[in-house]
Backbone and ligand atoms as CSV (ligand in chain L), in Angstrom:
chain,resi,resn,atom,element,x,y,z
A,1,GLU,N,N,174.169,235.961,192.524
A,1,GLU,CA,C,175.094,236.654,193.420
A,1,GLU,C,C,175.386,238.076,192.880
A,2,GLU,N,N,175.570,238.150,191.587
A,2,GLU,CA,C,175.814,239.496,190.978
A,2,GLU,C,C,174.622,240.422,191.173
A,3,LEU,N,N,173.453,239.883,190.978
A,3,LEU,CA,C,172.229,240.680,191.160
A,3,LEU,C,C,172.145,241.152,192.619
A,4,ASP,N,N,172.417,240.267,193.534
A,4,ASP,CA,C,172.376,240.601,194.963
A,4,ASP,C,C,173.409,241.662,195.277
A,5,LEU,N,N,174.667,241.368,194.933
A,5,LEU,CA,C,175.754,242.275,195.297
A,5,LEU,C,C,175.678,243.630,194.633
A,6,ASN,N,N,175.364,243.627,193.338
A,6,ASN,CA,C,175.480,244.872,192.549
A,6,ASN,C,C,174.215,245.719,192.587
A,7,GLU,N,N,173.075,245.074,192.860
A,7,GLU,CA,C,171.838,245.849,192.700
A,7,GLU,C,C,170.929,245.871,193.959
A,8,VAL,N,N,170.815,244.706,194.596
A,8,VAL,CA,C,169.842,244.609,195.670
A,8,VAL,C,C,170.407,245.200,197.005
A,9,ARG,N,N,171.609,244.850,197.346
A,9,ARG,CA,C,172.120,245.244,198.668
A,9,ARG,C,C,172.143,246.744,198.908
A,10,GLY,N,N,172.366,247.515,197.865
A,10,GLY,CA,C,172.413,248.971,198.033
A,10,GLY,C,C,171.165,249.650,197.568
A,11,CYS,N,N,170.097,248.871,197.308
A,11,CYS,CA,C,168.913,249.435,196.670
A,11,CYS,C,C,168.169,250.421,197.582
A,12,THR,N,N,167.784,251.537,196.959
A,12,THR,CA,C,166.975,252.531,197.709
A,12,THR,C,C,165.755,252.914,196.869
A,13,LYS,N,N,165.219,251.938,196.129
A,13,LYS,CA,C,164.119,252.250,195.236
A,13,LYS,C,C,162.794,252.487,195.943
A,14,CYS,N,N,162.694,252.051,197.180
A,14,CYS,CA,C,161.437,252.294,197.900
A,14,CYS,C,C,161.745,252.573,199.369
A,15,VAL,N,N,160.761,253.034,200.125
A,15,VAL,CA,C,160.984,253.502,201.493
A,15,VAL,C,C,161.402,252.360,202.443
A,16,LEU,N,N,161.178,251.115,202.021
A,16,LEU,CA,C,161.550,250.012,202.925
A,16,LEU,C,C,163.083,249.975,203.204
A,17,CYS,N,N,163.854,250.657,202.369
A,17,CYS,CA,C,165.291,250.665,202.613
A,17,CYS,C,C,165.621,251.437,203.902
A,18,GLU,N,N,164.725,252.319,204.346
A,18,GLU,CA,C,165.032,253.209,205.466
A,18,GLU,C,C,165.169,252.488,206.798
A,19,ASN,N,N,164.400,251.438,206.978
A,19,ASN,CA,C,164.401,250.751,208.291
A,19,ASN,C,C,165.069,249.372,208.300
A,20,ARG,N,N,165.583,248.960,207.159
A,20,ARG,CA,C,166.163,247.614,207.140
A,20,ARG,C,C,167.519,247.571,207.840
A,21,THR,N,N,167.839,246.406,208.418
A,21,THR,CA,C,169.200,246.166,208.883
A,21,THR,C,C,170.015,245.749,207.694
A,22,GLN,N,N,169.462,244.883,206.874
A,22,GLN,CA,C,170.111,244.445,205.636
A,22,GLN,C,C,169.030,243.884,204.716
A,23,THR,N,N,169.359,243.767,203.445
A,23,THR,CA,C,168.433,243.172,202.497
A,23,THR,C,C,168.461,241.667,202.690
A,24,VAL,N,N,167.366,241.023,202.257
A,24,VAL,CA,C,167.254,239.547,202.304
A,24,VAL,C,C,166.963,239.077,200.878
A,25,PHE,N,N,167.999,238.703,200.200
A,25,PHE,CA,C,167.885,238.443,198.765
A,25,PHE,C,C,167.130,237.146,198.485
A,26,GLY,N,N,167.483,236.064,199.228
A,26,GLY,CA,C,166.957,234.737,198.931
A,26,GLY,C,C,168.142,233.781,198.928
A,27,GLU,N,N,167.847,232.484,199.003
A,27,GLU,CA,C,168.979,231.538,198.997
A,27,GLU,C,C,168.496,230.156,198.545
A,28,GLY,N,N,169.462,229.335,198.148
A,28,GLY,CA,C,169.128,228.013,197.716
A,28,GLY,C,C,169.869,227.645,196.430
A,29,ASP,N,N,169.385,226.576,195.817
A,29,ASP,CA,C,169.986,226.064,194.580
A,29,ASP,C,C,169.534,226.935,193.404
A,30,ALA,N,N,170.485,227.494,192.703
A,30,ALA,CA,C,170.142,228.371,191.568
A,30,ALA,C,C,169.558,227.534,190.405
A,31,GLU,N,N,169.590,226.225,190.501
A,31,GLU,CA,C,168.981,225.371,189.484
A,31,GLU,C,C,167.811,224.562,190.061
A,32,ALA,N,N,167.266,225.086,191.138
A,32,ALA,CA,C,166.187,224.353,191.824
A,32,ALA,C,C,164.968,224.164,190.938
A,33,LYS,N,N,164.315,223.036,191.082
A,33,LYS,CA,C,163.067,222.803,190.377
A,33,LYS,C,C,161.907,223.462,191.105
A,34,ILE,N,N,162.061,223.671,192.391
A,34,ILE,CA,C,160.972,224.211,193.208
A,34,ILE,C,C,161.467,225.492,193.843
A,35,MET,N,N,160.660,226.579,193.666
A,35,MET,CA,C,160.986,227.874,194.261
A,35,MET,C,C,159.831,228.271,195.181
A,36,PHE,N,N,160.163,228.541,196.441
A,36,PHE,CA,C,159.186,229.021,197.411
A,36,PHE,C,C,159.274,230.549,197.460
A,37,ILE,N,N,158.128,231.214,197.440
A,37,ILE,CA,C,158.127,232.669,197.528
A,37,ILE,C,C,157.186,233.129,198.625
A,38,GLY,N,N,157.741,233.851,199.590
A,38,GLY,CA,C,156.935,234.443,200.656
A,38,GLY,C,C,156.731,235.942,200.371
A,39,GLU,N,N,156.220,236.615,201.425
A,39,GLU,CA,C,155.837,238.001,201.243
A,39,GLU,C,C,157.011,238.962,201.432
A,40,GLY,N,N,157.655,238.868,202.588
A,40,GLY,CA,C,158.778,239.767,202.875
A,40,GLY,C,C,159.496,239.325,204.132
A,41,PRO,N,N,160.675,239.843,204.391
A,41,PRO,CA,C,161.430,239.424,205.563
A,41,PRO,C,C,160.764,239.912,206.858
A,42,GLY,N,N,160.892,239.097,207.898
A,42,GLY,CA,C,160.475,239.508,209.233
A,42,GLY,C,C,161.695,239.960,210.012
A,43,GLN,N,N,161.492,240.079,211.339
A,43,GLN,CA,C,162.620,240.565,212.165
A,43,GLN,C,C,163.842,239.677,212.134
A,44,ARG,N,N,163.605,238.354,212.277
A,44,ARG,CA,C,164.755,237.423,212.296
A,44,ARG,C,C,165.494,237.408,210.972
A,45,GLU,N,N,164.700,237.534,209.912
A,45,GLU,CA,C,165.304,237.530,208.563
A,45,GLU,C,C,166.086,238.813,208.323
A,46,ASP,N,N,165.539,239.925,208.807
A,46,ASP,CA,C,166.226,241.217,208.696
A,46,ASP,C,C,167.563,241.190,209.457
A,47,GLU,N,N,167.548,240.547,210.580
A,47,GLU,CA,C,168.797,240.486,211.405
A,47,GLU,C,C,169.822,239.526,210.786
A,48,SER,N,N,169.325,238.420,210.201
A,48,SER,CA,C,170.285,237.402,209.725
A,48,SER,C,C,170.633,237.572,208.230
A,49,GLY,N,N,169.774,238.274,207.493
A,49,GLY,CA,C,169.982,238.397,206.054
A,49,GLY,C,C,169.560,237.157,205.264
A,50,ARG,N,N,168.881,236.212,205.981
A,50,ARG,CA,C,168.442,234.976,205.327
A,50,ARG,C,C,166.896,234.866,205.386
A,51,PRO,N,N,166.290,234.295,204.304
A,51,PRO,CA,C,164.832,234.131,204.304
A,51,PRO,C,C,164.398,232.986,205.152
A,52,PHE,N,N,163.252,233.082,205.757
A,52,PHE,CA,C,162.632,231.967,206.443
A,52,PHE,C,C,163.539,231.301,207.461
A,53,VAL,N,N,163.938,232.083,208.463
A,53,VAL,CA,C,164.624,231.521,209.618
A,53,VAL,C,C,163.630,231.606,210.774
A,54,GLY,N,N,164.016,231.094,211.904
A,54,GLY,CA,C,163.089,231.063,213.062
A,54,GLY,C,C,162.094,229.921,212.943
A,55,ARG,N,N,161.002,230.045,213.704
A,55,ARG,CA,C,160.030,228.922,213.783
A,55,ARG,C,C,159.366,228.652,212.459
A,56,ALA,N,N,158.982,229.707,211.749
A,56,ALA,CA,C,158.350,229.492,210.442
A,56,ALA,C,C,159.321,228.815,209.457
A,57,GLY,N,N,160.575,229.220,209.548
A,57,GLY,CA,C,161.571,228.593,208.654
A,57,GLY,C,C,161.776,227.148,209.004
A,58,ALA,N,N,161.759,226.825,210.315
A,58,ALA,CA,C,161.937,225.441,210.737
A,58,ALA,C,C,160.777,224.578,210.223
A,59,LEU,N,N,159.577,225.143,210.279
A,59,LEU,CA,C,158.435,224.375,209.762
A,59,LEU,C,C,158.517,224.207,208.254
A,60,LEU,N,N,158.956,225.282,207.547
A,60,LEU,CA,C,159.131,225.166,206.094
A,60,LEU,C,C,160.151,224.072,205.786
A,61,GLU,N,N,161.210,224.004,206.560
A,61,GLU,CA,C,162.228,222.941,206.343
A,61,GLU,C,C,161.612,221.561,206.582
A,62,LYS,N,N,160.690,221.459,207.514
A,62,LYS,CA,C,160.028,220.143,207.733
A,62,LYS,C,C,159.165,219.799,206.529
A,63,GLU,N,N,158.511,220.792,205.995
A,63,GLU,CA,C,157.680,220.562,204.795
A,63,GLU,C,C,158.548,220.119,203.617
A,64,ILE,N,N,159.686,220.800,203.467
A,64,ILE,CA,C,160.607,220.434,202.389
A,64,ILE,C,C,161.130,219.023,202.566
A,65,ALA,N,N,161.451,218.683,203.825
A,65,ALA,CA,C,161.938,217.327,204.141
A,65,ALA,C,C,160.846,216.291,203.829
A,66,ALA,N,N,159.608,216.638,204.139
A,66,ALA,CA,C,158.472,215.707,203.833
A,66,ALA,C,C,158.360,215.470,202.353
A,67,MET,N,N,158.829,216.412,201.542
A,67,MET,CA,C,158.805,216.254,200.092
A,67,MET,C,C,160.017,215.456,199.617
A,68,GLY,N,N,160.863,215.050,200.553
A,68,GLY,CA,C,162.039,214.255,200.195
A,68,GLY,C,C,163.217,215.097,199.749
A,69,LEU,N,N,163.216,216.365,200.147
A,69,LEU,CA,C,164.250,217.275,199.719
A,69,LEU,C,C,164.922,217.942,200.938
A,70,GLN,N,N,166.045,218.570,200.677
A,70,GLN,CA,C,166.687,219.407,201.684
A,70,GLN,C,C,166.515,220.859,201.289
A,71,ARG,N,N,166.629,221.721,202.293
A,71,ARG,CA,C,166.485,223.141,202.040
A,71,ARG,C,C,167.439,223.634,200.943
A,72,SER,N,N,168.636,223.069,200.918
A,72,SER,CA,C,169.637,223.498,199.926
A,72,SER,C,C,169.268,223.094,198.516
A,73,GLN,N,N,168.255,222.236,198.335
A,73,GLN,CA,C,167.880,221.768,197.009
A,73,GLN,C,C,166.760,222.594,196.377
A,74,VAL,N,N,166.166,223.503,197.161
A,74,VAL,CA,C,165.113,224.361,196.611
A,74,VAL,C,C,165.613,225.809,196.686
A,75,TYR,N,N,164.820,226.721,196.156
A,75,TYR,CA,C,165.217,228.139,196.291
A,75,TYR,C,C,164.083,228.836,197.078
A,76,ILE,N,N,164.531,229.729,198.001
A,76,ILE,CA,C,163.549,230.400,198.863
A,76,ILE,C,C,163.776,231.888,198.750
A,77,ALA,N,N,162.719,232.632,198.435
A,77,ALA,CA,C,162.845,234.093,198.294
A,77,ALA,C,C,161.558,234.758,198.797
A,78,ASN,N,N,161.582,236.075,198.779
A,78,ASN,CA,C,160.406,236.833,199.162
A,78,ASN,C,C,160.073,237.864,198.069
A,79,ALA,N,N,158.824,238.317,198.107
A,79,ALA,CA,C,158.386,239.323,197.089
A,79,ALA,C,C,159.131,240.628,197.274
A,80,VAL,N,N,159.347,241.068,198.517
A,80,VAL,CA,C,160.182,242.259,198.759
A,80,VAL,C,C,161.407,241.877,199.576
A,81,LYS,N,N,162.476,242.548,199.338
A,81,LYS,CA,C,163.789,242.172,199.908
A,81,LYS,C,C,164.134,242.926,201.200
A,82,CYS,N,N,163.309,243.868,201.603
A,82,CYS,CA,C,163.546,244.587,202.863
A,82,CYS,C,C,162.347,244.422,203.774
A,83,ARG,N,N,162.629,244.395,205.065
A,83,ARG,CA,C,161.565,244.155,206.038
A,83,ARG,C,C,160.572,245.343,206.136
A,84,PRO,N,N,159.294,245.110,205.914
A,84,PRO,CA,C,158.310,246.157,206.158
A,84,PRO,C,C,158.219,246.437,207.669
A,85,PRO,N,N,158.163,247.683,208.085
A,85,PRO,CA,C,158.064,247.995,209.510
A,85,PRO,C,C,156.886,247.266,210.160
A,86,ASN,N,N,157.121,246.743,211.354
A,86,ASN,CA,C,156.114,245.998,212.137
A,86,ASN,C,C,155.487,244.852,211.338
A,87,ASN,N,N,156.204,244.342,210.378
A,87,ASN,CA,C,155.776,243.232,209.557
A,87,ASN,C,C,154.464,243.498,208.824
A,88,ARG,N,N,154.222,244.764,208.489
A,88,ARG,CA,C,153.010,245.053,207.732
A,88,ARG,C,C,153.130,244.491,206.326
A,89,THR,N,N,151.985,244.385,205.652
A,89,THR,CA,C,152.009,243.940,204.247
A,89,THR,C,C,152.663,245.028,203.399
A,90,PRO,N,N,153.574,244.674,202.500
A,90,PRO,CA,C,154.182,245.688,201.659
A,90,PRO,C,C,153.145,246.442,200.850
A,91,ALA,N,N,153.353,247.722,200.674
A,91,ALA,CA,C,152.432,248.543,199.865
A,91,ALA,C,C,152.624,248.237,198.406
A,92,PRO,N,N,151.570,248.448,197.603
A,92,PRO,CA,C,151.693,248.158,196.154
A,92,PRO,C,C,152.873,248.885,195.509
A,93,THR,N,N,153.158,250.094,195.917
A,93,THR,CA,C,154.293,250.805,195.315
A,93,THR,C,C,155.618,250.128,195.676
A,94,GLU,N,N,155.711,249.580,196.878
A,94,GLU,CA,C,156.913,248.872,197.305
A,94,GLU,C,C,157.094,247.570,196.535
A,95,VAL,N,N,155.983,246.858,196.369
A,95,VAL,CA,C,156.032,245.627,195.586
A,95,VAL,C,C,156.412,245.915,194.161
A,96,ALA,N,N,155.833,246.972,193.629
A,96,ALA,CA,C,156.139,247.324,192.228
A,96,ALA,C,C,157.601,247.663,192.079
A,97,ALA,N,N,158.176,248.377,193.075
A,97,ALA,CA,C,159.589,248.759,193.008
A,97,ALA,C,C,160.503,247.543,193.074
A,98,CYS,N,N,160.110,246.544,193.868
A,98,CYS,CA,C,160.968,245.424,194.116
A,98,CYS,C,C,160.707,244.238,193.155
A,99,SER,N,N,159.563,244.175,192.505
A,99,SER,CA,C,159.226,243.010,191.698
A,99,SER,C,C,160.218,242.713,190.570
A,100,PRO,N,N,160.907,243.712,189.986
A,100,PRO,CA,C,161.876,243.344,188.938
A,100,PRO,C,C,162.983,242.464,189.498
A,101,PHE,N,N,163.313,242.570,190.769
A,101,PHE,CA,C,164.380,241.688,191.337
A,101,PHE,C,C,163.855,240.258,191.408
A,102,LEU,N,N,162.629,240.126,191.896
A,102,LEU,CA,C,162.061,238.766,191.990
A,102,LEU,C,C,161.899,238.166,190.605
A,103,GLN,N,N,161.472,239.015,189.695
A,103,GLN,CA,C,161.260,238.522,188.299
A,103,GLN,C,C,162.599,237.995,187.743
A,104,ARG,N,N,163.664,238.694,188.028
A,104,ARG,CA,C,164.967,238.266,187.512
A,104,ARG,C,C,165.450,237.000,188.238
A,105,GLN,N,N,165.131,236.914,189.507
A,105,GLN,CA,C,165.449,235.643,190.214
A,105,GLN,C,C,164.746,234.456,189.546
A,106,ILE,N,N,163.471,234.661,189.241
A,106,ILE,CA,C,162.673,233.585,188.627
A,106,ILE,C,C,163.267,233.267,187.262
A,107,GLN,N,N,163.667,234.338,186.565
A,107,GLN,CA,C,164.209,234.170,185.208
A,107,GLN,C,C,165.511,233.355,185.252
A,108,ILE,N,N,166.344,233.627,186.243
A,108,ILE,CA,C,167.635,232.930,186.404
A,108,ILE,C,C,167.402,231.464,186.779
A,109,ILE,N,N,166.550,231.269,187.741
A,109,ILE,CA,C,166.353,229.897,188.295
A,109,ILE,C,C,165.438,229.064,187.370
A,110,ARG,N,N,164.479,229.710,186.783
A,110,ARG,CA,C,163.527,228.977,185.918
A,110,ARG,C,C,163.012,227.711,186.552
A,111,PRO,N,N,162.381,227.830,187.734
A,111,PRO,CA,C,161.916,226.621,188.382
A,111,PRO,C,C,160.802,225.923,187.611
A,112,THR,N,N,160.674,224.656,187.889
A,112,THR,CA,C,159.554,223.909,187.264
A,112,THR,C,C,158.216,224.337,187.864
A,113,VAL,N,N,158.262,224.595,189.187
A,113,VAL,CA,C,157.066,224.986,189.914
A,113,VAL,C,C,157.420,226.074,190.961
A,114,ILE,N,N,156.524,227.021,191.120
A,114,ILE,CA,C,156.644,228.001,192.206
A,114,ILE,C,C,155.577,227.682,193.248
A,115,ILE,N,N,155.988,227.705,194.503
A,115,ILE,CA,C,155.002,227.605,195.594
A,115,ILE,C,C,154.965,228.916,196.324
A,116,THR,N,N,153.806,229.589,196.339
A,116,THR,CA,C,153.705,230.794,197.091
A,116,THR,C,C,153.206,230.491,198.504
A,117,LEU,N,N,153.752,231.213,199.468
A,117,LEU,CA,C,153.461,230.936,200.875
A,117,LEU,C,C,152.618,232.091,201.442
A,118,GLY,N,N,151.344,231.828,201.702
A,118,GLY,CA,C,150.471,232.822,202.275
A,118,GLY,C,C,149.727,233.630,201.245
A,119,GLY,N,N,148.668,234.279,201.692
A,119,GLY,CA,C,147.793,235.057,200.785
A,119,GLY,C,C,148.523,236.191,200.101
A,120,PRO,N,N,149.251,237.060,200.844
A,120,PRO,CA,C,149.858,238.203,200.191
A,120,PRO,C,C,150.839,237.804,199.046
A,121,ALA,N,N,151.618,236.740,199.248
A,121,ALA,CA,C,152.570,236.311,198.226
A,121,ALA,C,C,151.807,235.861,196.986
A,122,ALA,N,N,150.715,235.135,197.184
A,122,ALA,CA,C,149.919,234.689,196.021
A,122,ALA,C,C,149.341,235.883,195.298
A,123,LYS,N,N,148.824,236.857,196.049
A,123,LYS,CA,C,148.247,238.020,195.413
A,123,LYS,C,C,149.292,238.832,194.660
A,124,LEU,N,N,150.445,238.965,195.283
A,124,LEU,CA,C,151.528,239.777,194.673
A,124,LEU,C,C,152.011,239.137,193.360
A,125,LEU,N,N,152.154,237.834,193.371
A,125,LEU,CA,C,152.718,237.154,192.216
A,125,LEU,C,C,151.685,236.918,191.118
A,126,LEU,N,N,150.471,236.636,191.519
A,126,LEU,CA,C,149.484,236.185,190.556
A,126,LEU,C,C,148.409,237.225,190.262
A,127,ASP,N,N,148.416,238.325,191.026
A,127,ASP,CA,C,147.440,239.377,190.806
A,127,ASP,C,C,146.011,238.819,190.896
A,128,ILE,N,N,145.775,237.949,191.896
A,128,ILE,CA,C,144.452,237.388,192.113
A,128,ILE,C,C,143.760,238.089,193.285
A,129,ARG,N,N,142.441,238.028,193.314
A,129,ARG,CA,C,141.720,238.692,194.391
A,129,ARG,C,C,141.324,237.678,195.485
A,130,GLU,N,N,141.209,236.409,195.130
A,130,GLU,CA,C,140.673,235.454,196.113
A,130,GLU,C,C,141.673,235.240,197.262
A,131,GLY,N,N,141.159,234.969,198.409
A,131,GLY,CA,C,141.994,234.750,199.580
A,131,GLY,C,C,142.690,233.402,199.491
A,132,ILE,N,N,143.657,233.176,200.407
A,132,ILE,CA,C,144.471,231.961,200.330
A,132,ILE,C,C,143.648,230.724,200.607
A,133,THR,N,N,142.602,230.817,201.406
A,133,THR,CA,C,141.810,229.626,201.725
A,133,THR,C,C,141.124,229.086,200.454
A,134,ARG,N,N,140.747,229.997,199.582
A,134,ARG,CA,C,140.120,229.567,198.317
A,134,ARG,C,C,141.177,229.239,197.258
A,135,ALA,N,N,142.270,230.002,197.280
A,135,ALA,CA,C,143.252,229.828,196.215
A,135,ALA,C,C,144.151,228.621,196.397
A,136,ARG,N,N,144.432,228.259,197.630
A,136,ARG,CA,C,145.385,227.177,197.887
A,136,ARG,C,C,144.900,225.858,197.287
A,137,GLY,N,N,145.883,225.072,196.848
A,137,GLY,CA,C,145.506,223.759,196.314
A,137,GLY,C,C,145.108,223.821,194.854
A,138,LYS,N,N,145.043,225.016,194.272
A,138,LYS,CA,C,144.683,225.117,192.834
A,138,LYS,C,C,145.904,225.613,192.044
A,139,TRP,N,N,146.024,225.114,190.850
A,139,TRP,CA,C,147.149,225.559,190.006
A,139,TRP,C,C,146.853,226.910,189.368
A,140,PHE,N,N,147.833,227.787,189.417
A,140,PHE,CA,C,147.788,229.042,188.712
A,140,PHE,C,C,149.037,229.114,187.791
A,141,THR,N,N,149.118,230.208,187.073
A,141,THR,CA,C,150.285,230.358,186.126
A,141,THR,C,C,150.937,231.704,186.339
A,142,TYR,N,N,152.262,231.671,186.431
A,142,TYR,CA,C,153.034,232.913,186.477
A,142,TYR,C,C,153.433,233.253,185.059
A,143,ASP,N,N,153.037,234.430,184.597
A,143,ASP,CA,C,153.294,234.857,183.208
A,143,ASP,C,C,154.385,235.896,183.111
A,144,GLY,N,N,155.064,236.171,184.211
A,144,GLY,CA,C,155.998,237.300,184.262
A,144,GLY,C,C,157.196,237.163,183.336
A,145,LEU,N,N,157.468,235.944,182.830
A,145,LEU,CA,C,158.621,235.814,181.945
A,145,LEU,C,C,158.207,235.809,180.460
A,146,MET,N,N,156.897,235.887,180.229
A,146,MET,CA,C,156.388,235.910,178.846
A,146,MET,C,C,156.773,237.242,178.176
A,147,PRO,N,N,156.999,237.326,176.841
A,147,PRO,CA,C,156.845,236.234,175.884
A,147,PRO,C,C,158.146,235.457,175.654
A,148,GLU,N,N,159.294,235.972,176.179
A,148,GLU,CA,C,160.550,235.274,175.887
A,148,GLU,C,C,160.666,233.970,176.676
A,149,GLY,N,N,160.171,233.986,177.928
A,149,GLY,CA,C,160.346,232.841,178.815
A,149,GLY,C,C,159.073,232.045,178.924
A,150,PRO,N,N,159.156,230.926,179.687
A,150,PRO,CA,C,157.991,230.043,179.820
A,150,PRO,C,C,156.992,230.544,180.843
A,151,GLN,N,N,155.779,230.034,180.771
A,151,GLN,CA,C,154.853,230.196,181.856
A,151,GLN,C,C,155.243,229.185,182.931
A,152,ILE,N,N,155.094,229.579,184.182
A,152,ILE,CA,C,155.486,228.672,185.263
A,152,ILE,C,C,154.283,228.360,186.148
A,153,PRO,N,N,153.994,227.062,186.364
A,153,PRO,CA,C,152.897,226.701,187.246
A,153,PRO,C,C,153.135,227.162,188.672
A,154,VAL,N,N,152.093,227.654,189.304
A,154,VAL,CA,C,152.217,228.157,190.689
A,154,VAL,C,C,151.184,227.460,191.555
A,155,MET,N,N,151.622,226.961,192.707
A,155,MET,CA,C,150.732,226.387,193.709
A,155,MET,C,C,150.764,227.235,194.960
A,156,PRO,N,N,149.673,227.931,195.260
A,156,PRO,CA,C,149.622,228.692,196.503
A,156,PRO,C,C,149.307,227.766,197.659
A,157,THR,N,N,149.979,227.969,198.798
A,157,THR,CA,C,149.621,227.250,200.013
A,157,THR,C,C,149.727,228.168,201.211
A,158,PHE,N,N,149.368,227.664,202.387
A,158,PHE,CA,C,149.418,228.480,203.583
A,158,PHE,C,C,150.872,228.843,203.942
A,159,HIS,N,N,151.043,230.004,204.531
A,159,HIS,CA,C,152.360,230.392,205.071
A,159,HIS,C,C,152.655,229.555,206.309
A,160,PRO,N,N,153.883,229.114,206.501
A,160,PRO,CA,C,154.209,228.335,207.684
A,160,PRO,C,C,153.890,229.069,208.981
A,161,ALA,N,N,154.001,230.387,208.976
A,161,ALA,CA,C,153.661,231.173,210.199
A,161,ALA,C,C,152.195,231.023,210.512
A,162,TYR,N,N,151.345,231.026,209.479
A,162,TYR,CA,C,149.914,230.810,209.704
A,162,TYR,C,C,149.659,229.394,210.221
A,163,LEU,N,N,150.365,228.453,209.642
A,163,LEU,CA,C,150.163,227.054,210.047
A,163,LEU,C,C,150.545,226.877,211.521
A,164,LEU,N,N,151.584,227.570,211.933
A,164,LEU,CA,C,152.004,227.491,213.353
A,164,LEU,C,C,150.911,228.063,214.247
A,165,ARG,N,N,150.263,229.115,213.778
A,165,ARG,CA,C,149.169,229.739,214.601
A,165,ARG,C,C,147.913,228.856,214.565
A,166,SER,N,N,147.674,228.194,213.487
A,166,SER,CA,C,146.463,227.358,213.353
A,166,SER,C,C,146.906,225.939,213.019
A,167,TYR,N,N,147.561,225.321,214.007
A,167,TYR,CA,C,148.186,224.021,213.743
A,167,TYR,C,C,147.167,222.899,213.921
A,168,THR,N,N,146.177,222.900,213.098
A,168,THR,CA,C,145.129,221.902,213.155
A,168,THR,C,C,145.458,220.764,212.192
A,169,ALA,N,N,144.843,219.607,212.464
A,169,ALA,CA,C,145.045,218.475,211.592
A,169,ALA,C,C,144.552,218.810,210.180
A,170,GLU,N,N,143.449,219.561,210.100
A,170,GLU,CA,C,142.866,219.907,208.803
A,170,GLU,C,C,143.821,220.809,208.000
A,171,ASN,N,N,144.406,221.811,208.700
A,171,ASN,CA,C,145.328,222.695,207.949
A,171,ASN,C,C,146.601,221.969,207.547
A,172,ARG,N,N,147.092,221.096,208.376
A,172,ARG,CA,C,148.294,220.317,208.038
A,172,ARG,C,C,148.002,219.409,206.839
A,173,ARG,N,N,146.768,218.807,206.853
A,173,ARG,CA,C,146.412,217.945,205.727
A,173,ARG,C,C,146.303,218.753,204.416
A,174,ARG,N,N,145.788,219.981,204.550
A,174,ARG,CA,C,145.665,220.831,203.334
A,174,ARG,C,C,147.047,221.168,202.752
A,175,VAL,N,N,147.985,221.568,203.617
A,175,VAL,CA,C,149.310,221.904,203.140
A,175,VAL,C,C,149.989,220.671,202.512
A,176,TRP,N,N,149.864,219.549,203.155
A,176,TRP,CA,C,150.472,218.313,202.647
A,176,TRP,C,C,149.882,217.979,201.280
A,177,SER,N,N,148.558,218.176,201.158
A,177,SER,CA,C,147.908,217.902,199.882
A,177,SER,C,C,148.482,218.816,198.797
A,178,ASP,N,N,148.680,220.119,199.109
A,178,ASP,CA,C,149.274,221.053,198.155
A,178,ASP,C,C,150.662,220.621,197.741
A,179,LEU,N,N,151.455,220.217,198.724
A,179,LEU,CA,C,152.845,219.824,198.431
A,179,LEU,C,C,152.887,218.535,197.596
A,180,GLN,N,N,151.958,217.649,197.871
A,180,GLN,CA,C,151.905,216.408,197.070
A,180,GLN,C,C,151.593,216.692,195.619
A,181,LYS,N,N,150.715,217.663,195.387
A,181,LYS,CA,C,150.423,218.038,193.986
A,181,LYS,C,C,151.665,218.550,193.296
A,182,VAL,N,N,152.467,219.311,194.026
A,182,VAL,CA,C,153.721,219.824,193.435
A,182,VAL,C,C,154.683,218.654,193.180
A,183,MET,N,N,154.777,217.735,194.113
A,183,MET,CA,C,155.686,216.596,193.914
A,183,MET,C,C,155.266,215.766,192.699
A,184,GLU,N,N,153.981,215.594,192.515
A,184,GLU,CA,C,153.506,214.865,191.345
A,184,GLU,C,C,153.926,215.589,190.067
A,185,ARG,N,N,153.790,216.906,190.073
A,185,ARG,CA,C,154.091,217.711,188.871
A,185,ARG,C,C,155.576,217.701,188.581
A,186,VAL,N,N,156.367,217.813,189.638
A,186,VAL,CA,C,157.846,217.884,189.470
A,186,VAL,C,C,158.367,216.504,189.105
A,187,GLY,N,N,157.674,215.491,189.571
A,187,GLY,CA,C,158.133,214.122,189.317
A,187,GLY,C,C,159.281,213.697,190.178
L,1,LIG,FE1,FE,164.839,248.092,197.001
L,1,LIG,FE2,FE,163.164,246.049,197.183
L,1,LIG,FE3,FE,164.362,246.970,199.388
L,1,LIG,FE4,FE,162.478,248.431,198.181
L,1,LIG,S1,S,162.171,246.425,199.157
L,1,LIG,S2,S,164.461,249.189,198.909
L,1,LIG,S3,S,162.814,247.936,196.011
L,1,LIG,S4,S,165.352,245.960,197.623
């Protein structure tokens, strides 16, 4: 809350501050074992100040429920805290400006596992080149807290908005398989 109130809400470190209605810090259990990270706020998130609302958020909540959890028991955040115009992918300079906030969120929460949602979030967090179709379902490691902090296992999966657009049995099976791997790891 201090990070949000004192640093993020008034942040003007990159041009994304110019068009935002408000920042979208993230929400959930500060001691969550599972942290979901998306790319950036969309229109509904910009209006509400909350991450993953609307149809994609509802599907994410279904996924969380399928894992036997409630939304309030996990933590949900984005790589950038302000909405990119027309929902474009955040520029590298914008991600670089905002990443210290995400890093500190991860540092505070210290989740057992991070789940990245969609290709851009995986690339931003893990600095990988492969697309989400290849990367999903495989374990990666977040090293951003090293050397003082632990390495954190990361499972990339499809973004719920993509899943809504391509709501095939195969894609649903893939996401469920990714979430099951996380459940096994978290215990
Ligand atoms: Fe600041 Fe991040 Fe918003 Fe850029 S996206 S203005 S760095 S809070």
